[in-house]
N, C-alpha and C positions, 0 to 999 in steps of 0.2 A: 486431604491434600490432593486427591485425584481431580483432574487428570495429570496434574503437574508431576507427581512422583513417577508415574508410568512414562512420561515424556523424558524425564531425567534418566530413567533406566535405558531408554533407547539411545540416548547420548552416551551413557556409560558403556553400552555394548559397542558403540562405534569407537570409543576410546580404547577399549581392550583389543578390538580387532586391529586397530592401527598401531598398537604397542605404545600408546601415549598414556601418561599418568593422570593428566587433568586438563580441563579447559577452563579458562577464565572468560566468563560470559559478560561482555560489556555493552553489547547492543541492547537498548531498552526493550524492544519488542521480543528479542530472544530471552532476555531476563524474565519478562512477564510470562512468556509462553512456558518456560521451564519451572517457574516458581510461584506465579501469581502476584509477584511483588512489583508494583509501580510500572505501568505501561510506558510512561514517558519520563524523560529527564526534565528538570526545571528549565534549563537553558543549555545551549550548545557547549558552554564552557564549564558546566557543572554536571555532576552525575548523582542520581539517587542511590547508586550503589552497584555492586558487582556480585556475581554469583560464581562460585568455584565448584565445578562438578568433577569429582574424582572417579577414576576408573575403579578404584577399590577404596572404600572408606566412606565417611560422611560428607555430605555436600554442605558448603558454607556460604552464608550470606554476609557480605561486607557492606556497611552503610555508615552514615554519620548520625549525630544525635538528633537531627531534625526528623529522622525517620525511625528512631529507635522503637517508639511505641507501636507504630504501624507494622514494623518488622516482627515484633514479638507477638503480634496477634496471629501470625501465620507461620512463624519459624521457631524451631526449638532454641531456647536461650543459649544452650551450650554450643550451638552451631552458628552463633551470631557474633560477628566481630564489629565493634563500633569504633570508628576512627574519628579524630577531631583535628587538633593542631598537629603540626608535623606529619601531615597525612602520608606523604610518600615514605618517610622513615618508618612509620608505624605499619603501613601495609607491606612494605618490603620486608621488614623484619618478621612480621607475622607469617606471610606466605613462605618466605625463605626458611623459617623455622620448621615448616611442615616437611621439608626435605623430600619434595615430590619429584624432583628432577625437572625435565623440560615441561613447560606449561604451554598449551596451545592458546592462541588468541586470534580474534578476527581483526586483521589490519585495517579494515574499513571502518571499524568502530573504536579504534584507539588512536589518539592524536600522536603526532611526532613527539610532542613534549611529554605526554604520559609514557610513551615507550622509552624515551631517554631517561626518565626518572626511575623506571623499574628495571630496565635492562642491566643496570649495574648491580642489581641485587638478585635478579631471577634469571633463569634460563628460559627464554621465550621463543616460541616458534609460530610464525604466521600460518593460519589455517582458514582462509576465506570460506565463509558459508558452511563451516563444519557443523556449527550448532544451528544456524539459520536454515540449513537444508532440511531439517526435520519439519519445518513449517510448510513445505511445498505441497504436501498432501493433506487436505483438510479432513478431520474426522467428523462424525455425525453432529456432535455438539457445535463444532465450529460452523458447519453449514447452516444450522438453524440460527445461529447468531448472525451470520451474513444475511440470511433471509429477513431477519427482524430489522436489520439496518436498511436493507433494500426496500422494505415496506414503507419506512419513513420517507425514503427517497422518492418512491413512486407516488406517495400521497402529496408531497410538495409539487411534483410535476403535474399532478392532476389539478392542483389549485393555481398553478402559475398563469395559465391563460387569462384568468380574471385580474391578475396583477399587471399585465402588460398593457399599460395605457399610454397613449401619446403624452409626452411631457414629463414622464417619469425617467429618472436617470438610471444608468447601469448600477450605480451605488445603491439607489433606492431598492431596486429589484433584488440585489444581493442581500441587503439587510432584511427585506421582507421574507425572502426564502430561508435565510438562516434562523430568523425568529420562528417561522413555521416549524422548522425541524426541531428546534429546542422545545417548543410548546407541544410537540407530538412525539416525544420520547427520545430524542437524540441527546446524548451527554455532551457532544461536541460535534463540530464539523470534521469531516475526514481531511479536508484541505481547504485552502482559501477559495471561496466560490468564484467561478469564472462567469462573467457576463460580458458579451460583446454585442453592441448594437450597430447596425449598418455596416460600414466598412471595417469596424473593429471585429466583426465576426470572422474576418480573415486571419485573425490572430489566435492560434490554437489555445494560448494561455493568456487571453486578454484579461487585464486587471480592471475591475469595475471602476469607472470614473464618472465624470459629469456629463458624458454624452447622453443625449435624451432620445427616447423612443419617438419616432415620428410616424405619421400615417404612411403605410406601405414601406416597411423596412424589415430586414431579418433580425432576429435576436437569438444568439447562441448562448445557452446556459449549461454549464458543467458544474455539478455539485455532488457532495456526498455527505452522509450522516454517519456518525459513529454511535453504535449501540452495543452495550455490554463489551466494549473494547474492540469490536469489529467494524470494519469500514464498508460503506457502499460507495458507488461511483457511477453516475449516469450523466449522459449529455443528451440534450434535445435542442433542436433548432426550430424556432417558431417564425411565422410570418404575421406581422401585425398590419392589419388593414384589409383591403378588399382582395380580389383575386391576385395571387402571386404572379409575377412575371415569369415568362418561359424559362429564363436562365436559372431562377430559383427552383422552379418545379422540376426541371431536368436534373439539376444537381442533387436535389433531395431524393428523387427517384433512384438515381445512380448510387448514391450513398446507401440507401436502405436496401437496395437489391444486392450491392456488394456485401453488406453485412449479412444478409440472408444466405448468400452463397457461402460465405465464410463459416457461419454457424453450422450450416448443413454439412460442410466438408470437414470440420474438425473431428479428430478421432485419436485415440491413444496410439502412440508410436509415431505420429506425424511430427516432423521436425518443426521447430519454431519458425524457421525461414519459410518452409512450405505453407505454414498457416498464414503468414503475412502475404504470401504470393496469391492466396485465394482471392483476396480483395484487390491487390494491385493488378493481377492479371485481368480481373473483370473491368477495372477502370481502363486498362490498356485497350480494350475492345473499342472504346470511344475516344481514345487519344487524350485522356485527361489524367493519366497516371502521374504526371509531373506535379499535379495539384494535390496529390496525396503525400503529405510531407512528414509523416511520423509513423511509428510502429502501428500494427493492427490493434495491439492491446497489451495488457500486462497482468501479472498475478495480483491478487488482492486478498487481504485478510486483516491481521492486526495492523498492518501498514497499508496505505492506499496503493503504493507501488512496491510489489514484492516480485520475487522470481515466479515465473519467467517473464522475459520481454519477448513479445511476438514480433520480432524485427528480422530484417534480412541478414543480419550479422550474428544473431544469437545462436549459441550452440546448445543442443539438447532437444528433447522430444516431449510431447504431451503425454500425460499419464492420468489414469482414473483418479479422481479426487482433487485434481487441480481446479482452482477457480480462477478464471481469467476474464478480463473485459474484452469486448469486441467493439471497436470504435473507429471505423473508417471515417474519413472526412475529406472534403474537397474545399480548397481555399483560393479565393480570387480577390487579390488586393483592390481591384476596381470597385467591387460592390459588397464583398463580405464572404461568407462561406457557410458550409453545412457540416455538422458532425452528428452522428447518432450512435448511442452507446448502450449496450446491454452487458450484464454480468452472466457468465456461462459456466456451468459445471461440466467438466470432462467426465464422461461415464465409461463403462466398460466397452460400449459399442458406438460411441459418438459423443455428442454434447447436447445439453438441454439448458434452456433458460433457467436461471436460478429464481 
């Protein structure tokens, strides 16, 4: 069960330190990180199950009959609770019968309806990121999985220039890129692939549609592959056609140099806001900072967007073992935009490309 058991021990230590008896883990990525059970829920209104980690005592996995066999393959039968009809009555009675006292939960991963169903039966206390905070620092195994996901990502970007032909639509390119990822080791995409052609490249989260590549146009592509549960995320911006015009070449150079400055400047102890400022301040030298419309980057791991956000309003500081994206961009509604993205590991004395 390693490394899951050791991760639960870390959570157990946090519970004892806080004087709390248990944590009900409902966020899918946290559940998987702590147990190895089901990385994703089937739909937003359904759950594959919950994990109860106790400060003292055994940890319990709660799920429904659809997952019973899968759960028994990795969890002791005596610590497994299967619910079916009258779900809330059964879960409430079961957890209430344990007489644990106040149980922590992540309010971002419990719906208002679910809380209302349980609150009458259990003493619940919100504790945002109490369990998820353990995932901020990646261990050696996680870093290797991230590298494996990134290798698929890099391979598709190496192949993409040959796919970018005039007449092909954004949707065509997204589909070809996703097929390539699946055929080269990805179990899924990290997120819906972004492809923006021409003026659509000014949309940071462009949805691939029927806009066609033409001779002499920018194409912004942002995609990620999931391998062994872990995500990659990279963006590249291409020019299709002959020599790019000055406005594109200048924007690309500014974005890539802003990214380089940021990566060279990242270090443990640096605030997230200061990390963001590394790129923004570089853009400000040229008076283009207003065209940089999003954070510098974000954490990445089991989820494509994890703690931290490298934004001007984020609280906290970088630490060794964090993996973050560095993705400055400049967006111009008149003609398109440019974004360039790397994944970076924060080290003891700086940062390096993953």
